[in-house]
C-alpha positions in Angstrom: 0.6 -114.8 22.7 2.2 -114.0 25.9 1.7 -110.5 27.3 4.6 -108.7 28.7 5.0 -108.7 32.5 4.5 -105.0 32.7 1.0 -105.1 31.0 0.0 -108.0 33.3 1.0 -106.0 36.4 -0.9 -102.9 35.2 -4.0 -105.0 34.4 -3.9 -106.7 37.8 -3.3 -103.4 39.6 -6.2 -101.9 37.7 -8.5 -104.8 38.6 -7.4 -104.7 42.3 -7.8 -100.9 42.3 -11.5 -101.2 41.1 -12.1 -104.1 43.5 -10.7 -102.2 46.5 -12.7 -99.1 45.7 -15.9 -101.2 45.2 -15.3 -102.8 48.6 -14.7 -99.4 50.2 -17.9 -98.0 48.7 -19.8 -101.0 49.9 -18.4 -100.8 53.4 -19.1 -97.0 53.6 -22.7 -97.7 52.5 -23.1 -100.3 55.3 -21.6 -97.9 57.8 -23.8 -95.1 56.7 -26.9 -97.2 56.9 -25.9 -98.5 60.4 -25.5 -94.9 61.5 -28.9 -94.0 60.2 -30.5 -96.9 62.1 -28.7 -95.8 65.3 -29.8 -92.2 64.8 -33.4 -93.4 64.3 -33.3 -95.4 67.5 -31.8 -92.5 69.4 -34.3 -90.1 68.0 -37.2 -92.3 68.9 -35.8 -92.7 72.5 -35.3 -89.0 72.9 -38.8 -88.2 71.6 -40.3 -90.7 74.0 -38.3 -89.2 76.9 -39.5 -85.7 75.9 -43.1 -86.8 75.8 -42.8 -88.4 79.3 -41.2 -85.2 80.7 -43.8 -83.0 79.0 -46.6 -85.1 80.3 -45.1 -85.0 83.8 -44.7 -81.2 83.6 -48.3 -80.7 82.4 -49.7 -83.0 85.1 -47.8 -81.0 87.7 -49.1 -77.7 86.2 -52.6 -79.2 86.3 -52.3 -80.2 90.0 -50.9 -76.7 90.8 -53.7 -75.0 88.9 -56.3 -77.2 90.6 -54.8 -76.3 94.0 -54.7 -72.6 93.0 -58.3 -72.6 91.8 -59.5 -73.8 95.2 -57.7 -71.0 97.0 -60.1 -68.4 98.4 -58.4 -65.5 96.7 -58.8 -67.2 93.3 -62.3 -68.4 93.9 -63.4 -65.0 95.0 -61.7 -63.4 91.9 -59.6 -61.2 94.2 -57.4 -59.2 91.8 -54.9 -58.2 94.5 -54.3 -61.7 95.9 -54.9 -64.0 92.9 -51.6 -63.3 91.1 -49.7 -64.7 94.1 -51.6 -67.9 93.8 -51.1 -68.0 90.0 -47.4 -67.4 89.8 -46.4 -71.0 90.9 -47.9 -72.1 87.5 -45.1 -70.3 85.8 -42.3 -71.8 87.9 -40.0 -74.6 86.8 -37.1 -75.1 84.5 -39.1 -75.7 81.3 -41.3 -72.6 81.6 -43.8 -74.0 79.1 -46.6 -71.7 80.4 -45.9 -68.0 79.6 -48.7 -66.5 81.7 -51.9 -67.3 83.4 -55.0 -65.3 83.4 -58.0 -65.4 85.7 -61.3 -64.2 84.2 -64.8 -63.5 85.4 -67.7 -65.3 83.7 -67.9 -62.6 81.0 -64.4 -63.4 79.9 -62.9 -60.1 81.3 -59.4 -60.6 82.8 -59.4 -60.2 86.6 -55.8 -61.1 87.4 -52.7 -62.3 85.6 -49.8 -64.3 87.1 -47.4 -61.7 85.6 -48.3 -58.3 84.1 -49.3 -59.0 80.4 -47.8 -57.5 77.4 -50.3 -54.9 76.1 -50.2 -56.3 72.6 -51.0 -59.7 73.9 -53.8 -58.5 76.1 -55.4 -56.7 73.0 -55.1 -59.9 70.9 -57.0 -62.1 73.4 -60.3 -63.3 72.1 -62.7 -62.3 74.8 -65.5 -64.5 73.3 -63.3 -67.5 73.7 -62.4 -66.5 77.3 -66.1 -66.1 78.1 -66.9 -69.5 76.5 -64.1 -71.1 78.6 -65.3 -69.3 81.7 -68.8 -70.7 81.2 -67.5 -74.2 81.2 -65.8 -73.5 84.6 -62.9 -75.7 83.5 -59.3 -74.6 83.0 -58.2 -74.2 79.4 -54.8 -73.7 77.7 -54.2 -71.6 74.6 
């Protein structure tokens, strides 16, 4: 039995419609997966770059703190002169270090790079500061 021409055209159009949409869906999935791979590569590259910059910044801060620690005003715990030597640790575009404190061996703050917030100063664990001061090594918290 021969089907009328109209029914054949509708059937072929329906099959082509499904085939085209299946191809579009498949192509969109491929494109989406490719974008995800590109995003993953870019994210890894950006993370690696941030790590390099952060390490460079911290190494610079370490060198500056080492230099500042050898300054006579810092070594003698001079509360009037030490802040001038500590302020360069806060410089830079990243400003990862909020403040720097110089303490005596008991953990009592002697000088700050910038005047501290009173709430922050009350929240400092003096026992931890004393422990760090006993090691005679810089520490970050």
